[in-house]
C-alpha positions in Angstrom: 33.2 72.0 171.7 30.1 70.8 173.7 31.3 67.3 173.1 34.7 67.5 174.1 33.4 68.9 177.3 31.1 66.4 177.8 33.7 63.6 176.9 35.7 65.6 180.1 33.2 65.8 182.1 32.8 61.9 181.5 36.4 61.1 182.3 36.3 62.6 185.3 33.2 60.9 186.7 34.6 57.8 185.9 37.8 58.4 187.4 36.1 59.6 190.8 33.8 56.7 190.8 36.5 54.3 190.4 38.5 56.2 193.1 35.6 55.8 195.3 34.9 52.2 194.5 38.5 51.2 194.9 38.8 53.3 198.4 35.8 51.3 199.4 37.6 48.0 198.3 40.5 48.9 200.5 38.2 49.9 203.4 36.8 46.6 203.3 40.0 44.6 203.1 41.1 46.6 206.1 38.1 46.0 208.1 38.3 42.0 207.2 41.8 42.1 208.2 41.0 43.9 211.5 39.1 40.4 212.7 42.8 38.7 212.8 43.2 40.6 216.0 43.5 39.5 219.2 41.7 42.8 220.9 40.0 43.0 224.5 37.1 45.0 224.6 38.2 48.3 226.4 36.6 52.0 226.6 38.5 53.8 229.0 39.6 56.9 228.5 43.4 57.2 227.5 45.3 59.9 226.3 46.8 59.4 223.2 49.4 61.4 220.9 47.7 63.4 217.9 47.7 62.7 215.4 47.7 59.2 214.7 47.0 58.2 218.1 45.9 55.3 219.2 45.2 53.4 222.4 47.3 50.3 222.9 46.8 47.6 219.8 45.3 44.8 222.4 42.5 46.9 223.5 39.5 48.7 221.9 35.8 49.2 220.8 33.7 49.3 218.1 34.8 52.8 216.9 38.5 51.6 217.1 37.5 48.9 214.4 36.7 51.7 212.3 39.4 54.0 213.1 42.1 51.2 212.5 40.6 50.0 209.4 40.5 53.9 208.1 43.8 54.4 209.1 45.4 51.3 207.6 44.4 52.8 204.0 45.6 56.5 205.0 42.7 58.2 206.5 43.1 59.6 210.5 39.7 59.8 211.6 41.3 61.3 215.1 42.6 64.2 213.0 39.6 64.8 210.6 36.8 64.6 213.6 39.0 67.0 215.7 39.2 69.4 212.6 36.0 69.5 211.8 34.8 69.6 215.7 37.1 72.1 216.3 35.6 74.5 213.7 31.6 73.2 214.1 32.0 72.4 217.9 28.1 73.2 218.2 27.2 70.7 215.3 28.5 67.6 217.3 26.6 66.3 220.4 29.6 66.5 222.9 27.9 69.2 224.8 24.6 67.6 224.7 25.5 64.1 225.7 28.9 64.2 227.7 28.4 68.2 228.8 32.1 69.0 227.2 32.4 72.6 226.0 35.6 71.7 224.0 36.9 69.2 222.0 39.2 66.4 223.3 41.6 64.6 220.7 41.9 61.7 222.9 38.4 60.5 223.1 36.3 62.7 220.1 36.6 60.2 217.3 36.0 57.4 219.6 32.6 58.1 220.2 29.7 56.7 217.8 27.4 59.9 218.1 30.4 62.1 217.1 30.9 59.6 214.3 27.6 59.7 212.7 27.7 63.5 213.0 31.4 63.8 211.3 29.9 61.1 208.3 26.9 63.2 208.0 28.9 66.1 207.5 31.8 65.0 205.4 30.4 61.9 203.7 26.8 60.9 202.7 24.3 59.8 204.9 21.9 57.1 203.0 18.6 55.6 203.5 18.0 53.1 206.2 16.0 50.3 204.8 15.2 46.3 205.8 16.5 45.7 202.2 20.2 44.0 202.7 20.8 44.7 198.9 20.9 48.4 199.9 23.9 48.1 202.4 26.7 48.5 199.8 30.6 47.0 200.6 32.1 50.2 202.5 29.3 51.4 204.1 29.3 52.4 207.6 26.0 51.1 210.2 25.1 52.4 213.3 22.5 50.5 215.5 21.6 51.4 219.3 21.8 48.1 221.5 20.0 47.2 224.2 20.8 49.5 227.1 20.8 52.7 225.0 24.3 51.6 223.7 25.5 53.4 220.4 27.4 50.6 218.1 28.9 50.8 214.7 30.6 48.4 212.1 31.7 48.3 208.7 29.5 46.4 206.0 32.0 44.1 204.0 31.7 42.2 200.5 31.4 38.4 202.3 27.4 37.6 202.3 25.8 35.0 204.5 24.4 32.6 201.7 21.5 31.7 203.7 20.3 35.1 204.7 22.0 37.0 201.8 23.0 39.4 204.7 26.2 41.1 204.0 28.8 40.2 207.0 29.8 42.9 209.3 33.3 44.0 210.6 32.7 45.0 213.8 33.4 44.8 218.0 30.4 44.2 220.3 32.4 42.8 223.1 34.2 40.0 222.0 36.9 41.5 220.0 37.0 42.5 215.9 34.9 39.9 214.1 32.7 39.2 211.1 29.1 38.5 211.9 25.7 38.5 210.2 24.4 41.0 212.3 23.0 44.0 209.9 19.3 43.6 211.4 19.9 42.4 214.6 19.5 45.9 216.2 18.0 49.0 215.6 19.6 50.6 213.0 20.3 54.5 213.4 22.3 55.3 210.4 23.8 54.6 207.3 26.9 56.4 206.0 29.3 56.3 203.0 32.4 58.0 203.6 35.2 58.4 201.3 37.7 61.3 201.7 38.8 64.0 199.1 
């Protein structure tokens, strides 16, 4: 009986591991595909539908690379972030940073500090290290850019053969791109989010 239970537990664990790996591979494919789009960097506030809303496809910021990559494989961060914020508003930095007293489905998911909170609450918060092998394809990394500007990107399976660093899919102002920038700025967070 115990042997049968252990075998069943092993099957469940391996299925979950395979799903998580497959999801992260799909996320990386979607993140790399985002770099084929011509997007003008524009963080202007825009009213969008809910759920499944998006700013015009030819505009966007760093968070939109993440949002659109997840959405391409069936995960709507706009809806998920809004639902979690609605139930746990005090856990998010919206009041402290922006002086808000309620959620805003148009912009909440497009703000790096809110995504950091969501990924911490609903995913895995991983160690920040200076070892490039600690950053797996499909992980999310946040940075603080000069001028106190938060930034986010997706770790891909593409590696710079010289530095050994994984390339990051992100938009730092020139539209979605792949670049070796993992250690160019102060890393403020390292996350993994595979939805249930």
